[in-house]
C-alpha positions as CSV (number, residue, x, y, z in Angstrom):
1,M,131.3,27.5,7.1
2,K,132.6,31.1,7.0
3,E,135.0,30.3,4.3
4,A,132.2,28.7,2.2
5,W,130.1,31.9,2.7
6,N,132.9,34.2,1.7
7,Q,133.6,32.2,-1.4
8,W,129.8,32.2,-2.3
9,R,129.5,36.0,-1.6
10,G,132.7,36.7,-3.7
11,R,131.3,34.8,-6.7
12,I,127.9,36.7,-6.4
13,L,129.7,40.1,-6.4
14,E,132.0,39.0,-9.1
15,E,128.8,38.2,-11.2
16,L,127.2,41.6,-10.4
17,A,130.4,43.5,-11.4
18,L,130.5,44.9,-14.8
19,E,133.0,42.5,-15.9
20,G,131.0,39.6,-14.7
21,I,127.9,41.0,-16.6
22,V,129.9,41.4,-19.9
23,A,131.5,38.0,-19.6
24,R,128.1,36.4,-18.9
25,L,126.7,38.2,-22.1
26,R,129.7,36.9,-24.2
27,A,128.9,33.4,-23.0
28,W,125.4,33.6,-24.3
29,Q,125.2,31.9,-27.8
30,A,122.6,30.9,-30.3
31,P,122.6,29.0,-33.6
32,S,124.1,30.9,-36.8
33,D,120.8,30.4,-38.5
34,V,119.3,32.9,-36.3
35,L,120.5,35.4,-38.6
36,T,118.9,33.9,-41.8
37,W,116.0,35.9,-43.5
38,T,113.5,33.2,-42.6
39,R,113.9,34.1,-38.8
40,F,114.0,37.7,-39.5
41,L,110.3,38.5,-38.5
42,G,110.6,37.7,-34.8
43,S,113.5,40.2,-34.4
44,L,111.6,42.9,-36.6
45,A,108.4,42.3,-34.3
46,L,110.6,43.1,-31.2
47,V,112.0,46.2,-32.7
48,L,108.4,47.7,-33.6
49,V,107.4,47.0,-30.0
50,L,110.4,49.0,-28.8
51,L,109.7,51.6,-31.1
52,L,105.9,51.6,-29.9
53,F,107.1,52.0,-26.5
54,A,109.5,54.7,-27.2
55,S,107.3,56.7,-29.3
56,G,104.3,56.3,-26.7
57,V,106.2,57.6,-24.0
58,F,107.2,60.6,-25.9
59,M,103.4,61.3,-26.7
60,A,102.5,60.4,-23.1
61,F,104.6,63.7,-22.0
62,Y,102.1,65.9,-23.8
63,Y,98.8,64.0,-23.7
64,T,96.0,65.2,-21.4
65,P,93.5,62.3,-20.9
66,T,90.2,64.4,-20.9
67,P,87.6,65.2,-24.0
68,G,88.7,68.2,-25.7
69,A,92.1,68.7,-24.0
70,G,93.0,65.2,-25.3
71,Y,92.4,66.2,-28.9
72,D,94.1,69.4,-28.3
73,S,97.1,67.8,-26.8
74,V,97.6,65.5,-29.7
75,Q,97.3,68.2,-32.2
76,Y,99.8,70.4,-30.3
77,A,102.3,67.5,-30.1
78,Q,101.9,66.6,-33.8
79,Y,101.9,70.0,-35.4
80,H,103.9,72.2,-32.8
81,V,106.5,69.9,-31.1
82,I,109.7,69.3,-32.8
83,F,109.6,66.0,-34.6
84,G,106.2,65.4,-33.0
85,D,104.6,64.6,-36.4
86,V,107.5,62.0,-36.9
87,V,106.9,60.4,-33.6
88,R,103.3,60.2,-33.8
89,G,103.5,58.8,-37.5
90,T,106.1,56.2,-36.3
91,H,103.8,55.0,-33.7
92,H,100.9,55.0,-36.1
93,Y,102.7,52.9,-38.7
94,A,104.6,50.9,-36.3
95,W,101.4,49.2,-35.0
96,N,100.1,48.6,-38.7
97,L,103.2,47.1,-39.6
98,L,103.5,45.1,-36.3
99,L,100.3,43.3,-37.1
100,V,101.6,42.3,-40.5
101,V,104.8,41.1,-39.1
102,L,103.3,39.1,-36.4
103,G,100.9,37.4,-38.8
104,L,103.8,36.6,-41.2
105,H,105.7,35.3,-38.1
106,L,103.0,33.0,-37.1
107,A,102.4,31.9,-40.6
108,R,106.1,31.0,-41.1
109,N,106.2,28.9,-37.8
110,F,103.0,27.3,-38.6
111,L,104.3,26.3,-42.3
112,V,107.6,24.8,-40.9
113,A,105.7,23.2,-37.8
114,S,108.0,24.7,-35.2
115,Y,105.0,24.7,-32.9
116,K,105.6,20.9,-32.3
117,A,107.2,19.2,-29.5
118,P,109.2,20.2,-27.3
119,R,108.4,23.9,-28.4
120,Q,104.4,23.9,-27.8
121,F,104.8,26.8,-25.2
122,V,106.9,28.8,-27.4
123,W,104.0,28.8,-29.9
124,V,101.4,29.2,-27.2
125,S,103.1,32.2,-25.7
126,G,103.6,33.7,-29.1
127,V,99.9,33.3,-29.9
128,V,98.8,35.0,-26.7
129,I,101.0,37.9,-27.5
130,A,99.4,38.3,-31.0
131,H,96.1,38.4,-29.4
132,V,97.1,41.2,-27.0
133,M,98.0,43.6,-29.6
134,P,94.5,44.2,-30.9
135,F,93.5,45.3,-27.4
136,L,96.4,47.7,-27.3
137,I,95.4,49.2,-30.6
138,I,91.7,49.4,-29.7
139,T,92.4,51.3,-26.4
140,G,94.9,53.5,-28.1
141,D,92.5,54.4,-30.9
142,L,90.3,56.5,-28.6
143,L,92.9,58.7,-27.3
144,P,93.1,61.2,-30.1
145,W,89.4,61.9,-29.4
146,D,88.7,62.8,-33.0
147,Q,85.5,61.8,-34.8
148,K,87.0,58.5,-36.0
149,A,88.1,57.6,-32.5
150,Y,85.1,58.4,-30.8
151,W,82.6,56.7,-32.9
152,T,84.6,53.7,-33.7
153,T,85.0,53.0,-29.9
154,Q,81.2,53.6,-29.6
155,V,80.6,50.8,-32.2
156,R,83.0,48.6,-30.7
157,T,81.7,49.0,-27.1
158,S,78.0,48.2,-28.7
159,I,79.4,45.0,-30.2
160,I,80.9,44.0,-27.0
161,A,77.5,44.9,-25.1
162,S,75.9,42.4,-27.5
163,V,77.8,39.3,-26.3
164,P,75.3,37.3,-24.1
165,I,75.8,37.2,-20.4
166,V,79.0,39.1,-19.9
167,G,78.4,41.8,-22.5
168,D,76.7,44.5,-20.7
169,F,79.0,44.2,-17.8
170,L,82.0,44.4,-19.9
171,A,80.8,47.5,-21.8
172,Q,79.8,49.2,-18.7
173,L,83.2,48.5,-17.3
174,L,85.0,49.8,-20.3
175,R,82.8,53.0,-20.7
176,G,81.8,53.6,-17.2
177,G,78.3,54.7,-18.4
178,P,75.8,54.4,-21.1
179,R,78.1,56.1,-23.8
180,V,81.8,56.7,-24.4
181,G,82.7,59.8,-22.3
182,V,85.5,61.1,-19.9
183,V,85.5,57.9,-17.7
184,A,86.0,55.6,-20.7
185,L,88.8,57.9,-21.9
186,T,90.6,57.6,-18.7
187,R,90.0,53.9,-18.5
188,F,91.3,53.4,-21.9
189,Y,94.1,55.4,-21.2
190,A,95.2,53.6,-18.1
191,L,94.7,50.2,-20.0
192,H,96.8,51.6,-22.8
193,L,99.7,53.1,-20.8
194,L,99.8,50.8,-17.9
195,V,98.0,47.6,-17.7
196,L,98.5,46.3,-21.3
197,P,102.0,47.1,-21.7
198,G,102.9,45.7,-18.5
199,L,101.0,42.4,-19.6
200,L,102.9,42.5,-22.8
201,V,106.4,42.9,-21.1
202,F,105.4,39.9,-19.0
203,L,104.3,37.6,-21.9
204,L,107.4,38.6,-23.8
205,A,109.5,37.6,-20.9
206,V,107.6,34.1,-20.8
207,H,107.9,33.8,-24.6
208,F,111.8,34.3,-24.3
209,H,112.0,32.1,-21.4
210,F,110.5,29.2,-23.3
211,L,112.5,30.3,-26.4
212,W,115.9,30.2,-24.4
213,N,114.9,26.8,-22.9
214,R,113.5,25.0,-25.8
215,G,115.7,26.5,-28.5
216,L,115.1,27.5,-32.1
217,S,113.4,25.0,-34.2
218,E,115.7,22.7,-36.4
219,P,116.0,23.8,-40.0
220,M,114.0,21.7,-42.5
221,R,117.2,20.7,-44.2
222,K,119.8,19.8,-41.3
223,S,123.1,21.1,-42.0
224,R,125.9,21.3,-39.3
225,A,127.2,24.3,-41.2
226,I,124.4,26.4,-40.3
227,R,124.1,25.5,-36.8
228,Q,127.4,26.6,-35.6
229,P,127.1,28.6,-32.4
230,I,127.7,32.3,-32.6
231,P,128.0,34.8,-29.6
232,M,124.7,36.9,-28.8
233,F,127.0,39.7,-27.6
234,P,128.1,41.6,-29.7
235,T,127.2,39.9,-32.8
236,L,123.6,39.6,-32.5
237,L,123.3,42.7,-30.6
238,R,124.8,44.7,-33.5
239,R,122.4,43.1,-36.0
240,F,119.5,44.0,-33.7
241,L,120.7,47.8,-33.3
242,L,121.1,48.0,-37.1
243,L,117.7,46.6,-37.7
244,F,116.4,49.1,-35.0
245,I,118.0,52.0,-36.7
246,L,117.0,51.0,-40.1
247,S,113.2,50.6,-39.1
248,T,113.4,53.9,-37.5
249,V,114.5,55.8,-40.4
250,V,112.3,53.9,-42.9
251,L,109.3,54.7,-40.7
252,G,110.4,58.3,-40.2
253,L,110.7,58.8,-44.0
254,V,107.1,57.1,-44.4
255,T,105.5,59.4,-41.8
256,Q,107.1,62.5,-43.5
257,Q,105.4,61.5,-46.8
258,W,102.1,60.4,-45.2
259,P,101.4,62.0,-41.8
260,A,99.4,60.2,-39.2
261,P,95.8,61.1,-39.8
262,L,93.8,63.2,-37.3
263,G,90.3,64.2,-38.1
264,D,88.0,66.7,-36.5
265,P,87.4,66.7,-32.9
266,A,84.9,64.3,-31.4
267,D,81.3,65.4,-31.6
268,P,79.0,63.0,-29.6
269,T,75.8,64.8,-30.9
270,D,76.8,64.1,-34.6
271,S,75.2,60.7,-35.1
272,T,75.6,61.1,-38.9
273,F,79.4,60.2,-38.7
274,I,79.9,56.6,-39.7
275,P,83.5,55.2,-39.1
276,K,84.8,52.9,-41.4
277,P,86.6,49.9,-40.1
278,E,90.2,49.3,-40.0
279,W,91.9,47.0,-42.5
280,W,92.7,44.4,-39.9
281,V,89.0,44.0,-38.6
282,L,87.5,43.9,-42.0
283,S,86.6,40.2,-41.8
284,L,85.5,40.3,-38.3
285,N,83.5,43.4,-39.0
286,Q,81.7,41.5,-41.9
287,L,80.9,38.6,-39.6
288,V,79.2,41.1,-37.2
289,T,77.1,42.3,-40.1
290,M,76.2,38.9,-41.3
291,F,74.8,37.4,-38.1
292,T,72.1,39.5,-36.4
293,G,69.5,39.0,-33.8
294,P,69.8,35.9,-31.7
295,F,72.8,34.7,-34.1
296,S,75.0,37.7,-33.5
297,V,76.8,35.6,-30.9
298,I,78.2,33.6,-33.8
299,G,79.9,36.7,-35.3
300,T,80.9,38.2,-32.1
301,V,82.2,35.3,-30.1
302,L,81.9,31.8,-31.6
303,V,83.8,32.3,-34.8
304,P,86.6,34.7,-33.3
305,G,87.0,32.6,-30.1
306,G,87.0,29.4,-32.0
307,L,89.8,30.6,-34.2
308,A,91.8,32.0,-31.4
309,G,91.3,29.0,-29.4
310,L,92.3,27.0,-32.4
311,L,95.6,28.7,-32.7
312,V,96.4,28.1,-29.0
313,A,95.5,24.5,-29.2
314,L,97.1,23.8,-32.5
315,P,100.3,22.0,-30.9
316,F,98.2,19.7,-28.8
317,I,95.9,18.9,-32.0
318,D,98.6,18.2,-34.4
319,R,101.1,16.1,-32.5
320,S,102.5,14.0,-35.3
321,P,106.2,14.4,-35.5
322,E,106.3,15.4,-39.2
323,R,107.1,18.8,-39.9
324,S,107.7,18.7,-43.8
325,P,104.7,20.7,-45.4
326,T,104.5,18.0,-48.0
327,L,103.4,15.5,-45.3
328,R,101.1,17.8,-43.5
329,S,98.7,18.4,-46.5
330,K,95.4,18.0,-44.3
331,T,96.6,20.7,-41.8
332,L,97.7,23.0,-44.4
333,L,94.5,22.6,-46.3
334,V,92.2,23.5,-43.2
335,A,94.5,26.5,-42.7
336,A,94.3,27.6,-46.4
337,V,90.4,27.3,-46.3
338,I,90.2,29.5,-43.2
339,L,92.6,32.1,-44.7
340,L,90.5,32.3,-48.0
341,V,87.4,32.7,-46.2
342,L,88.7,35.4,-44.1
343,A,90.4,37.0,-47.3
344,A,86.9,37.0,-48.9
345,L,85.1,38.4,-46.0
346,S,87.9,41.4,-45.9
347,A,87.4,41.8,-49.7
348,V,83.5,42.2,-49.3
349,G,84.0,44.5,-46.3
350,Y,86.3,46.5,-48.2
351,Y,84.1,46.9,-51.1
352,E,81.3,47.8,-49.1
353,H,82.9,50.3,-46.9
354,F,85.4,52.0,-49.2
355,M,84.3,51.2,-52.9
356,K,80.6,50.8,-52.9
357,P,79.0,54.0,-54.3
358,V,76.8,55.9,-51.9
359,I,73.4,56.4,-53.4
360,P,71.8,59.6,-52.4
361,P,68.3,59.7,-50.9
362,R,65.7,60.3,-53.4
363,I,63.9,63.5,-53.0
364,G,60.2,63.3,-53.2
365,R,58.1,65.0,-55.8
């Protein structure tokens, strides 16, 4: 018994040693087609998440989560701290790009039907991650405490309050009162920096757990040449670090040319300020304006919730073994119709909020 214990302890210590860790990393392998351009989006999404975490930590060093002081701290970090404008701009553009990348990543996996057995929960965990991102953006939007941040959050919490049964409770929980104020800012700050990032890390771990156990989806055209195993360390690690550096440089150059916006300080008494919706919520915002009164629940809950639920349930609805797009015409047609409707709603919303001429009020004679 003692000898067996000593052998087991020796193996554990060997694995915990640096040599053991390096050896285990070198033993990890992945199919060589993980390096193809068609699988590029997942790695880019992870890079952007890491950039958001790193830039968020930097800005948290200077941020004060109180009205007035919050705006001043953001302004100071952006205009007076060395590279502060680059860091905040990188944070701003990274989340915009992340939404696009996640959308394309889901679209690619939908197109090749990589959600089918045995990879159902790889898809489900990825969809849940995509649904967490908007909440991170919404809670982060209030932190600069400028006019747009304040009034956009006021509109969003009002929409939440219109949801039947639980709407008022959720709005009160977020705002801590009848209007957005210091309590709301503190709660959004805690959600944005602690609760939601912790949830995101957990979901990413779950996603990679399923991905590791279920593996990458088979290529549409099977070929042994592109499925040869390659070491994750250092081959994949080098590629990932290169992608991280290139993404950082590109976003840094973009933010030098177009700095992250920061408007005037929030003025809760200025009810004339009308915030314009972000590009990624134009279709949902249009749905809210289309259904009013007793039908508002259609635009606020039923349609968004139905689409989200449909994405999560997709692997369990489409259970046929076929993966070729040509053999899944009905599924692709339904998806195309949904995308066209959302695109049309976004186009109408963009016209109304950004292109429609403003007619000045007529002056009485």
